[in-house]
C-alpha positions as CSV (number, residue, x, y, z in Angstrom):
1,M,2.0,-8.0,170.3
2,I,0.2,-11.1,171.4
3,K,-3.1,-9.7,170.3
4,G,-1.7,-8.9,166.8
5,F,-0.3,-12.5,166.6
6,R,-3.7,-13.9,167.6
7,N,-5.4,-11.8,164.9
8,F,-2.9,-13.0,162.3
9,L,-3.6,-16.6,163.2
10,M,-7.3,-16.2,163.1
11,Q,-7.4,-14.7,159.6
12,G,-9.9,-16.5,157.4
13,E,-7.5,-17.2,154.6
14,L,-4.8,-18.6,156.9
15,I,-7.3,-21.1,158.4
16,V,-8.4,-22.2,154.9
17,V,-4.8,-22.7,153.9
18,A,-4.1,-24.7,157.1
19,V,-7.1,-26.9,156.7
20,G,-6.2,-27.5,153.0
21,L,-2.7,-28.4,154.0
22,V,-3.8,-30.9,156.6
23,V,-6.3,-32.5,154.1
24,A,-3.6,-32.6,151.4
25,L,-1.2,-34.4,153.8
26,A,-3.8,-37.0,154.7
27,F,-4.5,-37.7,151.1
28,S,-0.8,-37.8,150.4
29,T,-0.4,-40.6,153.0
30,L,-3.4,-42.5,151.6
31,I,-2.2,-42.3,148.0
32,K,1.4,-43.2,149.0
33,A,0.2,-46.4,150.6
34,F,-1.9,-47.2,147.6
35,T,1.1,-46.7,145.2
36,D,3.5,-48.6,147.4
37,S,1.2,-51.5,148.1
38,V,-0.6,-51.8,144.8
39,I,1.0,-49.9,141.9
40,K,4.7,-50.6,142.6
41,P,4.1,-54.4,142.9
42,L,2.2,-54.3,139.6
43,V,5.0,-52.4,137.9
44,N,7.6,-54.7,139.3
45,A,5.6,-57.7,138.2
46,V,6.2,-56.6,134.6
47,E,9.7,-57.8,135.1
48,G,8.4,-61.3,135.9
49,G,10.4,-61.7,139.0
50,G,9.3,-63.7,142.1
51,P,7.7,-62.2,145.2
52,H,11.1,-61.3,146.6
53,S,12.7,-60.0,143.4
54,L,14.3,-56.6,143.3
55,G,11.7,-55.4,140.8
56,L,12.1,-53.4,137.6
57,G,15.5,-51.9,137.4
58,W,19.2,-52.8,137.3
59,T,22.4,-52.7,139.3
60,V,25.4,-50.7,138.3
61,Q,28.6,-51.2,140.3
62,G,26.7,-52.4,143.3
63,Q,24.2,-49.5,143.2
64,R,20.5,-50.3,142.5
65,I,18.6,-48.2,140.0
66,D,15.0,-48.9,140.9
67,L,13.0,-48.0,137.8
68,G,9.8,-49.5,139.5
69,A,10.1,-47.0,142.4
70,F,10.4,-44.1,139.9
71,I,7.4,-45.2,137.9
72,S,5.5,-45.6,141.1
73,A,6.4,-42.1,142.2
74,I,5.2,-40.6,138.9
75,I,1.9,-42.5,139.2
76,Y,1.7,-41.3,142.9
77,F,2.2,-37.7,141.8
78,V,-0.5,-37.8,139.0
79,I,-3.0,-39.5,141.4
80,F,-2.3,-37.1,144.2
81,M,-2.7,-34.0,142.0
82,A,-5.9,-35.4,140.5
83,V,-7.4,-36.0,144.0
84,I,-6.4,-32.6,145.2
85,Y,-7.9,-31.0,142.1
86,F,-11.2,-32.9,142.2
87,V,-11.6,-33.0,146.0
88,L,-10.3,-29.6,147.0
89,V,-10.0,-27.2,144.0
90,I,-13.3,-27.8,142.2
91,P,-15.5,-27.6,145.4
92,Y,-13.5,-24.5,146.7
93,R,-13.9,-22.8,143.3
94,A,-17.7,-23.5,143.4
95,Y,-18.0,-22.2,147.0
96,M,-16.1,-19.0,146.2
97,A,-18.1,-18.5,143.0
98,K,-21.3,-18.5,145.2
99,R,-19.7,-15.8,147.3
100,G,-19.0,-13.8,144.2
101,M,-15.2,-14.4,144.0
102,I,-13.3,-16.0,141.1
103,V,-10.4,-18.2,142.2
104,F,-8.2,-20.5,140.2
105,G,-9.7,-19.1,137.0
106,A,-8.3,-17.4,134.0
107,P,-6.8,-14.0,134.7
108,A,-8.9,-10.9,133.8
109,Q,-8.5,-9.7,130.3
110,T,-6.3,-6.6,130.0
111,K,-5.1,-4.3,127.3
112,S,-2.2,-2.0,126.6
113,C,-1.9,1.8,126.0
114,P,-1.0,2.8,122.4
115,E,0.7,6.0,123.6
116,C,3.0,4.9,126.5
117,L,2.9,1.2,125.7
118,S,2.1,0.2,129.3
119,E,0.6,-3.2,129.8
120,G,-2.0,-4.7,132.1
121,L,-4.6,-2.0,131.9
122,P,-8.1,-3.1,132.8
123,F,-10.1,-4.2,129.8
124,G,-12.9,-1.6,130.3
125,A,-10.5,1.3,131.0
126,K,-11.2,4.5,129.1
127,K,-8.0,6.4,130.2
128,C,-4.5,5.2,130.7
129,M,-3.5,5.2,134.4
130,H,0.1,6.1,133.5
131,C,-0.1,8.8,130.8
132,A,-3.9,9.7,131.0
133,S,-4.3,9.4,127.3
134,E,-7.7,8.2,125.9
135,L,-7.8,4.5,125.2
136,P,-9.8,3.0,122.3
137,V,-13.0,1.4,123.2
138,S,-12.7,-2.3,123.6
139,S,-15.3,-4.5,121.9
């Protein structure tokens, strides 16, 4: 049982996912600090308040609705996803393409059978895998 668990932990794809998660969390912390320290004060400065003002938002029955924090969170999300895409996804896609595998790409083109109407048949298939009828040649 322990040998099986060790083999599970040492699978290549699991290690890649774990490393990607750690890197993503590190980027998340960095970008969160940037949005909290730079973006949010700039958004709150739009209101024109002093350095200790509550920022962009309003108070309803004693509860603060902080619009500046919400705008900062949206900017944080956009920056974080852009960093993940350009720092992780694009290099990983190029690395896997060199190994002959397509990842994060468009799905393979498929066709349907005119006899049984089954979907998702490979584009180059000559016979339907469900009813064994001849398929028209794809061009």
